[in-house]
N, C-alpha and C positions, 0 to 999 in steps of 0.2 A: 553780627550782628550789628548791626544793623550794626539841621542835617537829616537825610536819608539814611538807611541802617548804616550816620555820622556822629558822632559824639557828641668790568665792562668787558662788551667783549673786547678783549686787550686790544688796543691801537696797534696792530702790529707795523714794524717799519723795514723799509729795504726790502730786502728779497724774502724776508718772512711774509710779506704780503702777497709775494708774487707765486705763481707757480714754478715747479722744479723746470719745468722747461723754460720758462720765461727767465730764469735766474741764470741758467746755462749760457743764454745768448748774451747775457750782459757781464760779460767776464771782466770788465773794467770795475765792478762793484765788489767791495769786501764783502764776506759774509758777516753777518752779527754774530758775535761771540755768544757762548751760551750763558754766561753771566748777565751779559746785557741784555739779552733777548728775555731773558726770566724775570729781569726788573721791569722791562716794558710789558710783560703780559700780567704782571701782578700789580701795576702801579695804579693807584687809586684816581678816579678821574676826577673828583671833586664836585659830583652832583648826583642825585639820584631820584629819578621820578616815578611815583607809585600810584596806581588808580587802588582806590581803598573804600570799604565801607565807611560811612561817617562814624566817626570816633573811636576808630582802629588806630590812628595814628594822631597821637597827641602832643603839642609841646607846652603845655602850660597855659594857653591863651583862653580857656574855658576856667580851669582850675588850675593854679599854679603847683598843687600837689600831684597831679597828673602829666607827667611829663617823660617821654621815652625817647625823644627825639633831640633836644639839647645837647646830652651827653654825648650820645653817637655822633653827632656832628664835631662836637669838638674832639672827640677821641680820634676821628678817622679823617676830618676835612670834607666829608662828603655831605653837602648842602641837599636836605630833603624837601623835595617838592612834591606834594599831594594832590589828586583830582579825585574828590569823592564822586560816587556812583550809588544810586538809591535802589538800583535792579542789577540782576545778573545780565539782561539784555543789554543793560546801558554799558557795563564793563565790557562785555564782548565788542561792542560798537566801538567803545574807546581804543580798545587793545589793537583793532584791526583797522583804525583811520589812518594810519601811515601807508608809505608805499610798498612795492613788493618789497620782500625779505631777499637778502642776497642768496639764501641757499635754504633748503628744507631743514625741518628740524632733526638733528644729529644727536650725537655723543658730545665728548666735552673736548673735541678736537678744535674747539673756537673758530668756526668762522668769522671774518671781519665785521665790524660794527655794521649794521644796516640802517633803515628808516624807521624802526620800531618808536613809534611815539610816546611809549612810557616802557620803563625798566621793568617793572614788576607790578603782580595785580593781586591782591587777596580775594581770590575767587573761590565761590562756593561750588558745590557739587553739580549744581545744575548750568554752570558755565565751564568747569575745569574740562571737562571730557570735549566739549566744543573748541574749545581753546586747542586742546592736544590734536583732535582729529584735523583742525584747518592750519595745523602747522604754526599756529600763533605763538605758542610757548614750546620750549625746548627742555629735554632731560637736563637735570641738574646733577652736578658732580658731589655727591654727598661728602666726598672725602675731603672737601673745603669747607664744609661746616662740622667742625668736630663735636657741636653738642647735639647733633642728630641722633646718636643712639640714646639720649635723655628723653627723647619723644616717645609717647605712650605708645606702646608695641600694637594696639589695636588700630594705630592711625598711621604707622609707619609705611604700610603697605596698603593703605585703603584703596577701594576699588576706584573712586574719582579722582585719583591724581597718579595711582601706579599701575602703568599701562605696558604690556608687552616686557615685563623685566625692568622698566626703567622709571626712576624717581622724577616726575614732573611738578616737582616742588616741594617746600617745607610746610607741613602742618600749622597753623597759625592759632585758631581759637573755634571753639565748638559750642552749640546751644541749641535750645528747643526754640520752636514757633509756637509760644505761649497762649493761651486765651486770657485777654486781658479785660477786666470787667469792673464796672464802679460799685463801691462797697455799700454805697447807700441804697443802691438799687438792689443788688443782691447781699442780704444779709449773710448768706450760707454761700460758699462757691459753686457756682454752676457744675453741674457733673457732666454735661454731654456739650458737644459742638452744636447740637441742635439748635442753640438759642442764637446762632448767626446763620445756620443754613435752612431754617425753615420758621415760617411765621408763627408766632405764639405770643400769650400774653406774658411779660415779664413779671418777676415778683410785686413789683409796684402796681400792678393791674393794667398797665399799658401795653400797647403791641408793641413788639420790636420793629416795626417797619420805621424805617429813616431814622433807628438808633443805633444801628450796627454798620460794620465796615467789613471790606475783605481787600486781602493784597491784590495788587493791580499787576503781579507777575504771571506769566504762563503756569509756572511751577505751582502756583496757588491749585491748579487741578489735583495735584495729588493730596492736596489736604481734604478736598471732598471726596476722593477716591477712600483714603483712608477712614473717614466715616461712613461711608457706605460699606466699606469692607467689615465693619462691626454691625453696622444696622441692617443690612440685607445681604447676610452669608450665603444667600442661594446664587448671588452674583459670580461667587468663587473667585474673587480678588485676592491674591496672594502678596501682591508687591504693589503700592500705590503708584510705582514709576512704570509698571509693565501691566498695560492694559489692552486687552484684545477688543475688537469692535464693539462687541456687545456690551462690555463693561464700560468702555469710554462713552459709548452713546447714554447708557445711564448717570454716569457722572457728569456729563454736560447738561443732561436733563436736570439735576439737582441744582448746577449752578444757573441755569437759566430761571429756575422758580425762585433763587436766592435774589436774582437781580432787583425786583421792586423793593426789597427790604434793606438796598444797601444805600447809605448815605454818600459815601465816598468809596472809591477803589483808590487804596493809599498805596505810595510808595515812599513819599517822603516822611521820614520819622518824626521832624519836628512839627510837620503839620499834623500829624496825628496827635500828637502832645497836644497842640493848641485845640484839635477837635474834642478830646476829651474833656479840656477845660472850659470850653466856650460853647460847643456844638450840640451838647446833649448827649453824647454817644457814650452808650451804657456797655457794650461788648464788642470785641474784636480780636481775629487773630493778631498777635505783635511779636515785638522782641524784647527782652529784658531791659534794653536801652532805653525804651519809650518809659516802660515802668518805673526805672529807676529814675529818669529826669522827671516824672509826675510826682513820684514820692518824695524826690528833694524839693519840689514847689509844693509840698505839703496837700496834694490832690487826694482824693480817697478812691484809690485804686488799688487793684492785687491780682495777681496772676495766679494762674493753675492750669496743669494738664489733665484734660477730661479723661473718662474712660476710655474713650476710643483711641487714645494716646495721641501723638504728636508727630509732626514732620520737624525736620530741624536742619542745620546747616553746619558743617565742619569744613570750615575755610583754609585754603592752601595758598601759601605765598608761591605765584609762579613766575620764572623769569623767560621774557619776552625773546623769541628768536631774533636775533639782530639787535639786542640791547646796545644802548649807545654807552652805557655805565655798568658793565658786568661785573668788575671788581668792586664797587662799591654796593653793588647789588647783593654779592656774594657776603659781604660784610654784613648787611643788612640783615639779610637770612640766618646769620649766626646770632645777631643780637636780637633778633625777633623771638629767639627760644631760649633766651636767659631766664631763670626762675624769677628775676625782679622784673623783667618786663612782662613775661607772661601774667604773672599775677597783678600788676599794675592795669594791665589792659582787662582783665577778668574783673577787678573791682570797678573800672570804670564803666564798662560795657555790660555788665551782667551775666557775662559769657564764663566760660569754662577753659582752663590752660590745657594745651596741649602736654605741657610738661608736668607731671605729677607732683615733684618737686617745689614748684610754684604754690602749691597749696599751703606750704608750711612757712612761717616766720613772715609773712608779708603784712607789713603796717597797714596798707590800705585795704587790702583783702580781708584780714582779720582770720582768727583761727576756725570760725565756721564757714567762712565766705564761700569755699568750693561747693561745701553740703548746701549751703543757702541756693547758689546759684544751679543745683542741681546736677552735680558731677555723677551720683549714683545713679542717675536714670540713662546713662549712656545706650544701655540695650533696649530701652524702651522707645527709642527715637528713630525713625524711618528718615535717614539723612538725605538731603536733596541730592539728586541723582539726574543726569541728563538721560531722558528716556530715548531708547533706541528701538528701532524696528526688529533688530534680533535681539530676543530675550530668552530668559530661562523660564519665566512662569508659563508660556503659552509657545506651544509648538508651531501655531500657525502665524505666529509673528506679534508685534504688539505695534500701536501707534507711535510713530517717531515725535520728536519733539516739534518738528517743522509745523505738524498738525495741530500741537497744543497751542502754538502760537498763534496762528490764524484763527483758530476756532476759539480762544479766549478773548482774543480780540473783540469777535463778534458778540459774544456773551456780555463783556463790557460795555458794548454798543446795544444791547437790549434785543439782539437777534438770536 
């Protein structure tokens, strides 16, 4: 979670890189021995390129205590390069910015390296299925990730990364989209998301118009749907990511009504931090990362999950099809779910580890860290998921994500 939500395939050689037929026509070339081929297929490439939410990959540059990159580089020789992205749409765009992949996504049979611009991405559920359906990421071989069994069983086969019996990545962190508020304005925590969705006087006697924010990603439509699910049960919304035409129309109506209230549609977490400190923002959907940053600067803010519940994110480290550095990528996926790394990331970001053991004995997270970050709220969160036309909630089908993208852009534009 969320700087904005900021803080290989083996290089085969000789005949191993050719088809069987091609090898048979080159009798003068000696086949590579099994031992030599194995060494080539597992050799670390010395580099690793990751697209990540801001704050997810720290090397101690912001705070020396938070560094889970330097030791990895020292142990593996894989130099980590990070490109941060503030929205899921930006992540998808970055991951698809290279040339055509050499082969469609498959199993662990190792197609040759391709033109993937990045090796790994820490994708949320509103991006992961798109990356899978588009062939941008490929299944991972969990036998190469020994610690995978330590991941929370509820996440090992989560619907946003486990598709058609295949693991398309390794869970990384999860958390809620909280309601962050100014504690001088709200002496007691607001109990409803209405403070950002509907015009009203705040406890200081002034209107919320121009004093609240909303997220600028299309997935924010789900936040509005979750609010209406509780406020207007007659709409029959069962799942905020599965909306029929009538439900979707009602949700868009709420968002259009919200538009005059919004000071900024945010996607850069650091900008939101500055807005809470300098621009008089009193309430907004946010991530624990911003709250932690503001509290570290002694800002008067707090977070809550209102009575309607909250959406949330469960992020997955996914491997690009045609990744240039797959062996370093596998080393990182294993490293990323070690208890120490998991606990440190959770402490820094305000998120929850996907490895339960990480909640124990982590100096940075502390004995109550996971509880403070809301680890007991797992079952109350509607985790981000890519909306698809075929859905379980409505036999007539649901509005797909492509519509969410175009319609939310119009909402933000005042249409």
